[in-house]
matplotlib code that plots the C-alpha trace (Angstrom):
import matplotlib.pyplot as plt

x = [-21.0, -22.5, -22.6, -18.8, -17.6, -17.6, -16.4, -16.3, -15.3, -14.8, -13.7, -12.4, -11.1, -9.0, -8.0, -5.5, -5.7, -2.4, -0.4, 2.8, 1.9, 2.2, 5.4, 7.0, 6.1, 7.8, 10.8, 11.2, 10.9, 7.8, 6.1, 8.1, 8.1, 8.0, 9.8, 8.7, 9.4, 7.4, 9.2, 10.3, 11.8, 15.0, 12.9, 11.6, 8.1, 6.1, 6.0, 2.6, -0.8, -2.5, -5.8, -5.6, -8.1, -8.1, -9.8, -9.9, -11.2, -11.5, -12.2, -12.9, -13.6, -14.8, -15.6, -13.1, -13.9, -10.4, -8.6, -10.5, -8.6, -8.7, -7.1, -7.1, -5.9, -5.6, -4.6, -3.8, -3.3, -2.5, -4.6, -2.8, 0.8, 2.8, 6.1, 8.4, 5.7, 3.4, 5.9, 5.9, 2.2, 1.1, 0.8, -0.6, -0.8, -1.7, -2.4, -3.1, -4.2, -4.9, -6.4, -8.5, -7.0, -10.3, -10.9, -8.6, -6.0, -6.5, -3.7, -3.5, -0.6, -0.6, 1.7, 1.6, 3.5, 3.4, 4.6, 4.3, 6.1, 7.1, 4.0, 1.4, 0.3, 0.8, 3.2, 0.9, -1.5, 0.8, 2.9, 4.5, 6.4, 9.1, 9.1, 8.8, 5.2, 5.6, 8.5, 8.6, 8.7, 8.1, 7.3, 5.5, 4.8, 2.7, 1.7, -1.2, -2.5, -5.9, -6.2, -9.1, -11.4, -10.7, -6.9, -4.1, -0.3, 1.4, 5.0, 6.0, 9.0, 9.1, 11.5, 11.6, 13.5, 13.0, 10.8, 12.7, 16.4, 19.0, 18.9, 19.6, 17.2, 15.3, 14.8, 12.6, 11.2, 8.7, 6.4, 3.2, 0.3, -2.8, -6.1, -8.9, -11.6]
y = [9.7, 8.2, 4.7, 4.1, 6.2, 5.7, 7.8, 6.5, 8.2, 6.7, 7.7, 5.5, 5.8, 3.1, 3.3, 0.9, -0.1, -1.3, -1.4, -1.7, -5.3, -6.0, -3.9, -5.8, -9.3, -8.1, -6.7, -10.0, -11.8, -13.7, -12.2, -12.6, -11.2, -7.5, -4.8, -2.0, 1.1, 3.6, 5.9, 4.5, 6.1, 4.9, 2.2, 0.8, 2.2, 3.6, 7.4, 7.8, 6.3, 5.2, 6.9, 6.9, 8.9, 7.8, 9.1, 7.5, 8.2, 6.0, 6.9, 4.2, 4.4, 1.2, 2.6, 0.1, -3.5, -4.9, -1.8, -0.1, 2.6, 3.3, 5.7, 5.3, 7.8, 7.2, 9.7, 8.8, 11.0, 9.8, 11.9, 10.2, 11.2, 12.8, 14.6, 14.1, 11.6, 14.6, 15.8, 12.3, 11.4, 11.5, 8.9, 8.4, 6.0, 6.6, 3.8, 3.8, 0.7, 0.1, -3.3, -6.0, -9.3, -10.8, -12.7, -15.5, -14.1, -10.5, -8.3, -5.3, -3.1, -1.2, 1.4, 2.5, 5.1, 4.6, 7.2, 6.7, 8.7, 6.8, 7.4, 7.7, 4.0, 1.2, -1.1, -4.1, -2.1, -1.5, -3.1, -6.3, -6.9, -4.5, -5.6, -1.8, -1.1, 2.5, 4.9, 3.9, 5.7, 3.2, 2.5, -0.7, -2.0, -5.0, -6.9, -9.3, -11.9, -13.4, -17.2, -19.4, -19.6, -16.1, -16.5, -14.7, -14.6, -11.5, -10.2, -7.3, -4.9, -3.1, -0.3, 1.3, 3.2, 5.0, 8.1, 9.5, 8.7, 6.9, 3.2, 0.9, 1.0, -2.3, -3.6, -6.6, -8.7, -11.5, -13.8, -15.0, -17.1, -15.7, -17.3, -15.1, -16.6]
z = [-14.7, -17.8, -19.2, -19.4, -16.5, -12.8, -9.8, -6.3, -3.0, 0.4, 3.9, 6.7, 10.2, 12.0, 15.7, 17.1, 20.7, 22.2, 19.0, 21.2, 21.8, 18.1, 17.8, 20.8, 19.2, 16.0, 17.8, 19.7, 16.3, 17.5, 14.3, 11.3, 7.8, 8.6, 10.4, 12.8, 10.7, 12.8, 15.1, 18.4, 21.6, 23.4, 25.1, 21.8, 22.6, 19.7, 19.8, 18.3, 18.7, 15.4, 14.7, 10.9, 8.8, 5.1, 2.0, -1.4, -4.9, -8.0, -11.5, -14.1, -17.8, -19.5, -23.0, -24.4, -23.2, -23.5, -22.4, -19.5, -17.7, -13.9, -11.5, -7.7, -5.1, -1.4, 1.3, 5.0, 8.0, 11.5, 13.9, 16.8, 15.9, 18.7, 19.0, 16.0, 14.7, 14.2, 11.5, 9.9, 9.8, 6.2, 3.5, 0.0, -2.8, -6.5, -9.0, -12.8, -14.6, -18.3, -19.3, -17.5, -16.2, -15.0, -18.3, -19.6, -21.9, -21.1, -19.9, -17.5, -16.7, -13.5, -12.1, -8.4, -6.3, -2.6, 0.0, 3.7, 6.4, 9.5, 11.6, 8.9, 9.1, 11.6, 9.7, 9.3, 7.1, 4.2, 1.4, 2.9, -0.3, 1.0, 4.6, 5.2, 6.1, 6.9, 6.0, 2.5, -0.9, -3.7, -7.3, -8.4, -11.9, -12.5, -15.7, -15.1, -17.4, -16.8, -16.5, -15.6, -12.6, -11.2, -11.3, -13.0, -13.5, -12.2, -12.9, -10.6, -10.3, -7.0, -6.1, -2.7, -0.2, 3.0, 2.9, 5.9, 6.4, 4.3, 3.5, 0.5, -2.3, -2.6, -6.1, -6.3, -9.1, -8.6, -10.5, -8.9, -9.9, -7.8, -7.2, -5.7, -3.5]

ax = plt.figure().add_subplot(projection="3d")
ax.plot(x, y, z, "-o")
ax.set_aspect("equal")
plt.show()
């Protein structure tokens, strides 16, 4: 798309075999740090299988070195959703970023909107910051400042609530120092 613009597309497909085993370990608290937020029957069995088709697109403009702009869109559809899960099988994510944090002292500001119905994604795939992997509607704002050796400081505000059902809104602020390998 020219010297300063790029456009990428991708498609993926993930099929989980025996996801109930992971759900059982989480429900028994043998796996911590997350919750099962997919739809369960009266016996705590997952209603749906997880055969997730995902499509993404990314546009990036780098005409201004210090302030490149990028937009990413992701769409998810669980082809294995069953029963009531078939009505709750879709998710998407949109993210906009201005700036670049890969160089020391440079700043990037990012905004993302997440939406995942309960059976769109198997819970371990998605945003662990909320402890709600699926069934989430969330806003996230990050300010990142590049440091040295592929590292950066990150300040995040995260606001989420259930996509389906009522629950308390989660407001979370966090500060991280992240090193990539």
